N, CA, C and O of each residue as an XYZ file, in Angstrom:
392
protein
N      88.438    186.785     34.511
C      88.076    186.356     35.852
C      87.737    187.559     36.747
O      86.799    187.501     37.542
N      88.505    188.643     36.613
C      88.253    189.832     37.431
C      86.869    190.396     37.140
O      86.147    190.777     38.062
N      86.501    190.450     35.884
C      85.180    190.993     35.551
C      84.076    190.100     36.109
O      83.034    190.603     36.531
N      84.286    188.785     36.117
C      83.291    187.876     36.701
C      83.158    188.136     38.201
O      82.049    188.177     38.733
N      84.297    188.310     38.879
C      84.263    188.595     40.313
C      83.570    189.924     40.595
O      82.826    190.041     41.569
N      83.808    190.927     39.748
C      83.163    192.223     39.939
C      81.652    192.126     39.777
O      80.909    192.843     40.447
N      81.199    191.257     38.907
C      79.764    191.110     38.671
C      79.082    190.211     39.701
O      77.854    190.215     39.797
N      79.851    189.442     40.473
C      79.267    188.491     41.415
C      79.719    188.740     42.853
O      79.942    187.793     43.608
N      79.853    189.996     43.227
C      80.217    190.305     44.609
C      79.017    190.058     45.524
O      77.865    190.250     45.136
N      79.319    189.634     46.730
C      78.263    189.352     47.702
C      77.682    190.658     48.243
O      78.436    191.579     48.557
N      76.362    190.753     48.355
C      75.775    191.955     48.949
C      75.957    191.936     50.471
O      76.096    190.873     51.076
N      75.954    193.094     51.060
C      76.122    193.208     52.506
C      74.759    193.092     53.193
O      73.916    193.981     53.072
N      74.557    192.000     53.907
C      73.291    191.785     54.616
C      73.129    192.792     55.755
O      72.015    193.232     56.037
N      74.222    193.157     56.406
C      74.179    194.125     57.501
C      73.668    195.469     57.006
O      72.811    196.087     57.637
N      74.201    195.918     55.870
C      73.763    197.196     55.304
C      72.321    197.121     54.834
O      71.570    198.088     54.964
N      71.933    195.979     54.291
C      70.552    195.794     53.845
C      69.589    195.846     55.024
O      68.524    196.455     54.928
N      69.954    195.213     56.134
C      69.054    195.158     57.294
C      69.030    196.455     58.101
O      67.966    196.906     58.525
N      70.209    197.055     58.314
C      70.302    198.190     59.222
C      70.505    199.539     58.530
O      70.354    200.585     59.162
N      70.843    199.525     57.245
C      71.000    200.765     56.510
C      72.321    201.483     56.710
O      72.486    202.604     56.229
N      73.272    200.863     57.412
C      74.603    201.447     57.585
C      75.650    200.410     57.182
O      75.378    199.210     57.132
N      76.843    200.903     56.897
C      77.935    199.997     56.528
C      78.285    199.070     57.688
O      78.124    199.426     58.855
N      78.764    197.883     57.349
C      79.267    196.957     58.362
C      80.769    197.196     58.528
O      81.358    197.921     57.726
N      81.399    196.612     59.538
C      82.836    196.847     59.743
C      83.725    196.387     58.590
O      84.860    196.850     58.478
N      83.244    195.491     57.733
C      84.081    195.039     56.620
C      83.559    195.467     55.255
O      84.001    194.944     54.233
N      82.614    196.423     55.228
C      82.135    196.931     53.942
C      83.302    197.560     53.182
O      84.052    198.372     53.723
N      83.434    197.174     51.945
C      84.511    197.662     51.098
C      85.652    196.680     50.946
O      86.525    196.884     50.102
N      85.671    195.611     51.743
C      86.779    194.663     51.684
C      86.809    193.895     50.358
O      87.888    193.633     49.826
N      85.650    193.536     49.824
C      85.626    192.819     48.548
C      86.171    193.687     47.418
O      86.999    193.239     46.624
N      85.708    194.915     47.352
C      86.193    195.824     46.311
C      87.677    196.111     46.492
O      88.421    196.201     45.515
N      88.105    196.254     47.739
C      89.510    196.498     48.027
C      90.370    195.312     47.607
O      91.461    195.498     47.069
N      89.889    194.102     47.849
C      90.624    192.907     47.442
C      90.741    192.824     45.922
O      91.794    192.465     45.395
N      89.663    193.155     45.225
C      89.728    193.156     43.765
C      90.727    194.189     43.252
O      91.469    193.915     42.308
N      90.755    195.358     43.857
C      91.735    196.377     43.468
C      93.155    195.897     43.745
O      94.065    196.153     42.956
N      93.345    195.205     44.861
C      94.663    194.674     45.200
C      95.089    193.606     44.199
O      96.247    193.579     43.783
N      94.173    192.731     43.810
C      94.474    191.696     42.811
C      94.863    192.333     41.482
O      95.720    191.813     40.767
N      94.239    193.445     41.155
C      94.539    194.146     39.906
C      95.832    194.947     39.988
O      96.287    195.492     38.982
N      96.425    195.024     41.171
C      97.686    195.741     41.328
C      97.555    197.182     41.756
O      98.550    197.906     41.781
N      96.367    197.618     42.090
C      96.129    198.999     42.534
C      96.231    199.079     44.057
O      95.219    199.167     44.752
N      97.457    199.047     44.563
C      97.667    199.021     46.007
C      97.146    200.282     46.688
O      96.494    200.198     47.729
N      97.426    201.442     46.115
C      96.989    202.696     46.732
C      95.466    202.798     46.759
O      94.885    203.186     47.773
N      94.826    202.455     45.656
C      93.354    202.499     45.613
C      92.753    201.473     46.563
O      91.737    201.732     47.207
N      93.384    200.307     46.645
C      92.913    199.265     47.561
C      92.983    199.757     49.001
O      92.057    199.543     49.782
N      94.091    200.421     49.350
C      94.245    200.929     50.711
C      93.229    202.024     51.014
O      92.706    202.098     52.125
N      92.950    202.876     50.026
C      91.954    203.929     50.229
C      90.549    203.353     50.383
O      89.736    203.898     51.129
N      90.260    202.265     49.690
C      88.941    201.645     49.758
C      88.696    201.005     51.129
O      87.637    201.192     51.727
N      89.694    200.242     51.626
C      89.537    199.557     52.911
C      90.923    199.368     53.537
O      91.576    198.355     53.283
N      91.378    200.317     54.344
C      92.739    200.273     54.897
C      93.108    199.003     55.677
O      94.257    198.574     55.572
N      92.223    198.380     56.445
C      92.637    197.192     57.208
C      92.883    195.930     56.382
O      93.323    194.923     56.938
N      92.617    195.947     55.084
C      92.698    194.716     54.298
C      94.069    194.055     54.369
O      94.149    192.839     54.545
N      95.133    194.812     54.240
C      96.467    194.218     54.271
C      96.747    193.544     55.618
O      97.344    192.468     55.665
N      96.316    194.177     56.706
C      96.503    193.579     58.027
C      95.704    192.282     58.163
O      96.176    191.311     58.755
N      94.494    192.277     57.611
C      93.649    191.078     57.650
C      94.272    189.962     56.826
O      94.273    188.808     57.256
N      94.798    190.279     55.658
C      95.434    189.264     54.820
C      96.680    188.679     55.491
O      96.931    187.478     55.390
N      97.450    189.511     56.164
C      98.619    189.018     56.903
C      98.168    188.094     58.025
O      98.790    187.058     58.263
N      97.093    188.459     58.717
C      96.564    187.603     59.775
C      96.121    186.250     59.220
O      96.404    185.212     59.819
N      95.437    186.257     58.093
C      95.008    184.997     57.469
C      96.221    184.157     57.092
O      96.218    182.943     57.297
N      97.246    184.778     56.550
C      98.466    184.069     56.176
C      99.107    183.407     57.397
O      99.455    182.227     57.350
N      99.267    184.164     58.495
C      99.879    183.605     59.693
C      99.014    182.518     60.326
O      99.542    181.508     60.792
N      97.712    182.704     60.352
C      96.827    181.682     60.921
C      96.872    180.403     60.092
O      96.887    179.307     60.651
N      96.892    180.531     58.772
C      96.994    179.346     57.917
C      98.347    178.668     58.115
O      98.433    177.441     58.150
N      99.386    179.459     58.243
C     100.702    178.895     58.512
C     100.749    178.147     59.822
O     101.379    177.094     59.923
N     100.084    178.685     60.824
C     100.038    178.030     62.126
C      99.261    176.719     62.059
O      99.655    175.731     62.678
N      98.158    176.707     61.309
C      97.307    175.522     61.262
C      97.812    174.433     60.321
O      97.727    173.250     60.650
N      98.332    174.809     59.167
C      98.606    173.824     58.127
C     100.081    173.537     57.871
O     100.415    172.503     57.292
N     100.952    174.419     58.285
C     102.370    174.229     58.003
C     103.153    174.289     59.304
O     102.747    174.963     60.251
N     104.257    173.594     59.346
C     105.041    173.589     60.601
C     105.887    174.857     60.765
O     107.099    174.784     60.966
N     105.234    176.008     60.676
C     105.939    177.258     60.925
C     106.131    177.424     62.422
O     105.338    176.925     63.221
N     107.156    178.105     62.781
C     107.461    178.292     64.195
C     106.781    179.563     64.713
O     107.449    180.498     65.154
N     105.456    179.586     64.655
C     104.670    180.727     65.117
C     103.908    180.287     66.366
O     103.202    179.279     66.348
N     104.053    181.027     67.419
C     103.344    180.685     68.648
C     101.927    181.240     68.604
O     101.683    182.310     68.046
N     101.003    180.505     69.197
C      99.590    180.892     69.184
C      99.369    182.240     69.867
O      98.489    183.000     69.464
N     100.157    182.539     70.890
C      99.949    183.816     71.591
C     100.234    185.003     70.676
O      99.601    186.049     70.815
N     101.185    184.859     69.735
C     101.463    185.944     68.805
C     100.299    186.149     67.845
O      99.972    187.280     67.486
N      99.682    185.059     67.434
C      98.523    185.168     66.552
C      97.354    185.803     67.293
O      96.625    186.612     66.718
N      97.167    185.450     68.557
C      96.096    186.074     69.353
C      96.338    187.573     69.521
O      95.409    188.371     69.391
N      97.569    187.953     69.807
C      97.882    189.379     69.974
C      97.693    190.131     68.660
O      97.140    191.231     68.642
N      98.152    189.538     67.571
C      97.993    190.193     66.274
C      96.519    190.259     65.879
O      96.089    191.223     65.246
N      95.744    189.236     66.250
C      94.300    189.253     65.971
C      93.629    190.413     66.695
O      92.788    191.104     66.120
N      93.996    190.627     67.944
C      93.436    191.751     68.703
C      93.844    193.081     68.069
O      93.045    194.014     67.999
N      95.088    193.159     67.611
C      95.571    194.363     66.937
C      94.767    194.631     65.666
O      94.345    195.761     65.423
N      94.555    193.589     64.855
C      93.799    193.734     63.611
C      92.354    194.109     63.911
O      91.784    194.963     63.231
N      91.757    193.485     64.917
C      90.387    193.840     65.297
C      90.305    195.308     65.701
O      89.344    195.996     65.356
N      91.294    195.781     66.421
C      91.333    197.196     66.792
C      91.408    198.102     65.583
O      90.730    199.128     65.532
N      92.230    197.734     64.601
C      92.345    198.530     63.379
C      91.022    198.537     62.615
O      90.592    199.576     62.115
N      90.381    197.369     62.528
C      89.100    197.284     61.819
C      88.059    198.161     62.510
O      87.310    198.871     61.839
N      88.001    198.123     63.823
C      86.996    198.905     64.540
C      87.287    200.410     64.480
O      86.361    201.214     64.375
N      88.566    200.792     64.546
C      88.911    202.210     64.408
C      88.513    202.706     63.024
O      87.960    203.797     62.886
N      88.793    201.908     62.003
C      88.402    202.262     60.634
C      86.880    202.386     60.537
O      86.371    203.306     59.896
N      86.160    201.468     61.166
C      84.695    201.480     61.118
C      84.136    202.731     61.788
O      83.271    203.403     61.226
N      84.622    203.043     62.975
C      84.143    204.229     63.690
C      84.472    205.491     62.891
O      83.638    206.388     62.768
N      85.673    205.556     62.356
C      86.053    206.717     61.554
C      85.142    206.865     60.345
O      84.721    207.976     60.022
N      84.830    205.754     59.666
C      83.977    205.816     58.482
C      82.547    206.214     58.858
O      81.931    207.009     58.148
N      82.011    205.687     59.947
C      80.648    206.039     60.367
C      80.580    207.513     60.745
O      79.645    208.211     60.353
N      81.563    207.992     61.502
C      81.575    209.397     61.925
C      81.737    210.318     60.715
O      81.065    211.346     60.627
N      82.624    209.960     59.783
C      82.844    210.840     58.638
C      81.658    210.833     57.680
O      81.461    211.811     56.959
N      80.871    209.777     57.648
C      79.689    209.734     56.782
C      78.521    210.500     57.386
O      77.644    210.945     56.645
N      78.477    210.669     58.698
C      77.364    211.373     59.320
C      77.623    212.872     59.438
O      76.692    213.645     59.664
N      78.857    213.282     59.290
C      79.190    214.711     59.422
C      78.901    215.449     58.154
O      79.118    216.658     58.081
């Protein structure tokens, strides 16, 4: 299954159109590395992935299960994750142009 996923990854339309990485470029490869158990390599590929996965878990818990999570905490954590994604993106763009 992993080899099938590696052969059928979605191309980045943003990179195709604009010629630069998008804010989530590397997330698919990072997720595959995480599934394979390579946590360190996954983190090096795309550091915000773990934060994004935690956000998805909490949002799904809020929507589908009677977890005692308040919406304001999910909104605050979403803003935090967005900040991490954007900091990672700016760092990657700056380090690629230097």
